[in-house]
NUTILUM-405565 format. One line per 3 residues: number of its first residue (from 0); for each residue x, y, z of C-alpha. Coordinates in nm, 2 decimals, padded with zeros to 4 digits. Example, Ala and Ser with C-alpha at 12.3 -4.5 7.8 and 13.67 -1.06 7.14 Angstrom:
0> 01.23:-00.45:00.78  01.37:-00.11:00.71
END
This chain:
0> 00.93:04.94:02.30  00.82:04.63:02.48  00.96:04.29:02.38
3> 00.82:03.95:02.48  01.05:03.65:02.42  00.91:03.30:02.43
6> 01.13:03.00:02.50  01.38:03.22:02.67  01.56:02.94:02.85
9> 01.66:02.77:02.52  01.98:02.84:02.34  01.84:03.10:02.10
12> 01.61:03.25:02.36  01.90:03.32:02.59  02.10:03.48:02.31
15> 01.80:03.70:02.21  01.75:03.81:02.57  02.12:03.91:02.60
18> 02.12:04.08:02.26  01.81:04.29:02.36  01.97:04.38:02.70
21> 02.30:04.48:02.54  02.17:04.67:02.24  01.85:04.83:02.36
24> 01.71:05.02:02.66  01.37:04.86:02.60  01.15:04.66:02.84
27> 01.20:04.29:02.81  00.97:04.01:02.93  01.11:03.66:02.91
30> 00.88:03.36:02.92  00.93:02.99:02.93  00.77:02.67:03.08
33> 00.96:02.68:03.41  00.79:02.86:03.71  01.11:03.05:03.79
36> 01.41:03.17:03.58  01.78:03.15:03.61  01.80:03.51:03.47
39> 01.86:03.74:03.77  01.96:04.06:03.60  01.72:04.35:03.67
42> 01.69:04.42:03.30  01.46:04.12:03.26  01.11:04.05:03.38
45> 01.00:03.69:03.38  00.67:03.51:03.35  00.59:03.14:03.32
48> 00.41:03.07:03.00  00.30:02.76:02.80  00.22:02.89:02.45
51> 00.00:02.58:02.39  -00.25:02.72:02.64  -00.45:02.98:02.45
54> -00.61:03.15:02.76  -00.27:03.19:02.93  -00.13:03.35:02.62
57> -00.42:03.58:02.58  -00.41:03.68:02.95  -00.04:03.76:02.95
60> -00.04:03.95:02.62  -00.34:04.15:02.73  -00.16:04.25:03.05
63> 00.19:04.31:02.90  00.08:04.45:02.56  00.42:04.39:02.38
66> 00.52:04.58:02.07  00.73:04.28:01.95  00.70:03.91:02.02
69> 01.01:03.70:01.94  00.90:03.34:01.93  01.19:03.11:02.00
72> 00.98:02.84:02.17  00.97:02.53:01.96  01.01:02.15:01.95
75> 01.33:02.11:01.75  01.41:01.75:01.80  01.34:01.63:01.44
78> 01.31:01.26:01.52  01.10:01.32:01.83  00.86:01.53:01.61
81> 00.83:01.24:01.38  00.73:01.00:01.65  00.52:01.24:01.87
84> 00.33:01.44:01.60  00.05:01.56:01.83  00.30:01.73:02.07
87> 00.51:01.87:01.78  00.20:02.03:01.62  00.08:02.18:01.95
90> 00.41:02.35:02.01  00.52:02.44:01.66  00.19:02.54:01.50
93> -00.08:02.59:01.77  00.16:02.78:01.99  00.23:03.03:01.72
96> -00.14:03.05:01.63  -00.22:03.14:01.99  00.03:03.42:01.99
99> -00.13:03.55:01.67  -00.48:03.54:01.82  -00.36:03.74:02.12
102> -00.15:03.98:01.92  -00.44:04.08:01.69  -00.59:04.26:01.99
105> -00.28:04.48:02.03  -00.24:04.76:01.78  00.09:04.75:01.60
108> 00.22:04.43:01.77  00.47:04.24:01.55  00.57:03.87:01.56
111> 00.91:03.73:01.48  00.90:03.36:01.40  01.20:03.13:01.36
114> 01.17:02.86:01.10  01.40:02.61:00.94  01.57:02.48:00.62
117> 01.37:02.16:00.68  01.08:02.31:00.49  01.28:02.21:00.18
120> 01.34:01.86:00.04  01.71:01.92:-00.03  01.69:01.81:-00.39
123> 01.77:02.15:-00.56  01.97:02.36:-00.31  02.08:02.62:-00.25
126> 01.74:02.78:-00.18  01.63:03.14:-00.17  01.31:03.28:-00.03
129> 01.11:03.22:-00.35  01.20:02.85:-00.37  00.90:02.62:-00.33
132> 00.89:02.43:00.00  00.86:02.06:00.00  00.93:01.92:00.36
135> 01.03:01.56:00.40  00.98:01.54:00.78  00.69:01.61:01.01
138> 00.90:01.88:01.18  00.94:02.05:00.84  00.57:02.02:00.77
141> 00.48:02.17:01.10  00.72:02.46:01.07  00.59:02.53:00.72
144> 00.23:02.53:00.85  00.34:02.78:01.11  00.50:03.00:00.84
147> 00.17:03.00:00.65  -00.03:03.08:00.96  00.18:03.39:01.02
150> 00.20:03.50:00.65  -00.18:03.49:00.62  -00.25:03.64:00.97
153> -00.38:04.00:01.02  -00.07:04.09:01.21  00.27:04.21:01.09
156> 00.52:03.93:01.10  00.86:03.83:00.98  01.00:03.47:00.94
159> 01.36:03.40:00.98  01.45:03.05:00.84  01.78:02.93:00.98
162> 01.98:02.60:01.00  02.25:02.40:01.18  02.22:02.63:01.48
165> 02.50:02.59:01.74  02.63:02.77:02.05  02.66:02.75:02.42
168> 02.42:02.85:02.69  02.30:02.78:03.04  02.17:02.42:03.06
171> 02.07:02.41:02.69  02.00:02.09:02.50  02.27:01.94:02.29
174> 02.34:02.08:01.94  02.56:01.94:01.67  02.87:02.11:01.79
177> 02.83:02.01:02.15  02.77:01.65:02.04  03.09:01.65:01.83
180> 03.29:01.79:02.12  03.15:01.52:02.35  03.26:01.25:02.11
183> 03.61:01.41:02.06  03.66:01.43:02.44  03.59:01.06:02.47
186> 03.88:00.99:02.24  03.71:00.71:02.06  03.64:00.69:01.69
189> 03.29:00.80:01.57  03.10:00.85:01.25  02.94:01.16:01.10
192> 02.71:01.18:00.79  02.87:01.33:00.48  02.55:01.34:00.27
195> 02.37:01.62:00.46  02.49:01.97:00.36  02.39:02.29:00.54
198> 02.51:02.63:00.65  02.63:02.63:01.02  02.49:02.92:01.21
201> 02.61:03.07:01.54  02.32:03.13:01.77  02.47:03.47:01.88
204> 02.46:03.58:01.51  02.11:03.47:01.46  01.99:03.66:01.77
207> 02.14:03.98:01.65  01.99:03.91:01.30  01.64:03.89:01.45
210> 01.69:04.23:01.61  01.80:04.37:01.28  01.49:04.24:01.11
213> 01.28:04.41:01.38  01.47:04.74:01.36  01.44:04.75:00.98
216> 01.07:04.68:01.00  01.10:04.37:00.78  00.81:04.15:00.69
219> 00.78:03.82:00.50  01.05:03.55:00.48  01.42:03.58:00.52
222> 01.70:03.32:00.50  01.94:03.38:00.78  02.24:03.15:00.82
225> 02.61:03.13:00.81  02.77:03.19:00.46  02.95:02.86:00.41
228> 02.80:02.53:00.29  02.95:02.22:00.45  02.85:01.86:00.50
231> 02.81:01.75:00.86  03.13:01.55:00.83  03.33:01.85:00.70
234> 03.18:02.07:00.98  03.27:01.81:01.24  03.63:01.81:01.11
237> 03.65:02.18:01.14  03.51:02.17:01.49  03.78:01.92:01.59
240> 04.06:02.13:01.44  03.94:02.46:01.61  03.92:02.29:01.95
243> 04.25:02.10:01.92  04.13:01.74:01.86  04.25:01.49:01.62
246> 04.04:01.47:01.30  04.14:01.11:01.27  03.88:01.01:01.52
249> 03.61:01.10:01.27  03.49:00.88:00.98  03.23:00.96:00.72
252> 02.90:00.77:00.70  02.56:00.80:00.53  02.21:00.89:00.65
255> 02.09:00.55:00.54  02.36:00.37:00.75  02.29:00.55:01.08
258> 01.92:00.53:01.04  01.70:00.82:01.16  01.33:00.84:01.23
261> 01.28:01.15:01.02  01.42:01.20:00.67  01.66:01.50:00.63
264> 01.72:01.71:00.32  02.05:01.63:00.15  02.13:01.98:00.05
267> 01.92:02.25:00.21  02.18:02.53:00.19  02.06:02.89:00.17
270> 02.10:03.19:-00.05  02.11:03.48:00.20  02.14:03.78:-00.02
273> 01.80:03.92:00.08  01.90:03.94:00.45  02.25:04.06:00.37
276> 02.11:04.35:00.16  01.89:04.46:00.46  02.16:04.41:00.72
279> 02.46:04.53:00.52  02.67:04.23:00.64  02.71:03.85:00.64
282> 02.70:03.63:00.95  03.02:03.47:01.08  03.21:03.21:00.88
285> 03.25:02.87:01.03  03.60:02.94:01.15  03.49:03.27:01.30
288> 03.19:03.12:01.47  03.38:02.83:01.62  03.66:03.05:01.74
291> 03.41:03.27:01.92  03.24:02.96:02.07  03.58:02.82:02.19
294> 03.64:03.15:02.37  03.30:03.14:02.53  03.34:02.79:02.65
297> 03.70:02.81:02.77  03.68:03.16:02.93  03.34:03.14:03.08
300> 03.23:03.03:03.43  02.91:02.88:03.55  02.72:03.19:03.66
303> 02.34:03.23:03.67  02.37:03.60:03.60  02.41:03.55:03.23
306> 02.49:03.91:03.15  02.81:03.88:03.35  02.92:03.55:03.20
309> 03.15:03.59:02.89  03.02:03.25:02.76  02.70:03.42:02.67
312> 02.82:03.75:02.55
END
């Protein structure tokens, strides 16, 4: 098997790379925008790739001829997507279409696409895979368009919708947990919305879930997230408790009060029975995921050989 991972320098991309290296003996090509990579383990090949450039995508796939493409490249800043719609569409929709165009020329090539709970409006959660999407934000609309592109393409594909993704990695952008920890470390009071409910999902868990979908030959849409539904405020309280901070620093607020460029669904929680039936297991609970994250952060060291760094394993 030959795997190609896009967006390999992001949080999920790093976790997918490590999961592949640890669980398979297959060939792995990592790609991202940077000309060079911080991965130095011999298990990985690396190639610079901008998925918004069709000719570059076609040339690389024609040369590498992957069996599986795991597309973790995305613009995930919801508010930035709202204000820079052209760029958001190019990455989140056109990028996937370019992979599809190139993959069509490779017999048996499969695509794994990561999507989001933001394809729903949050008015009637929890949602299963048959629920009707109705995105509120441009980010959600673009990710839904990408889903439809893959579902109607002449290639085998599987879509994993996830949400409230968190974890630690090498020089990754801030996620909800890392933001809460930053606020707690400052020791000053801060507010967290209590009217947005979701299923916190550890990035390590999602990476292994993607491999499970590949191994089982799955197609179509799957909801893949942690099993517990919490408001962002309740999740922040649990983060503080697990990491030894005072929960008294936190105060609840509303989405209207903080003001955000993009609208968020109020309750976009998932029903994950379809994935659990395939995998034979559930993902980590909030407490389990945060305990694992605490170990990774506290025991890890800043190494560039990610396979030898316990923060990433």
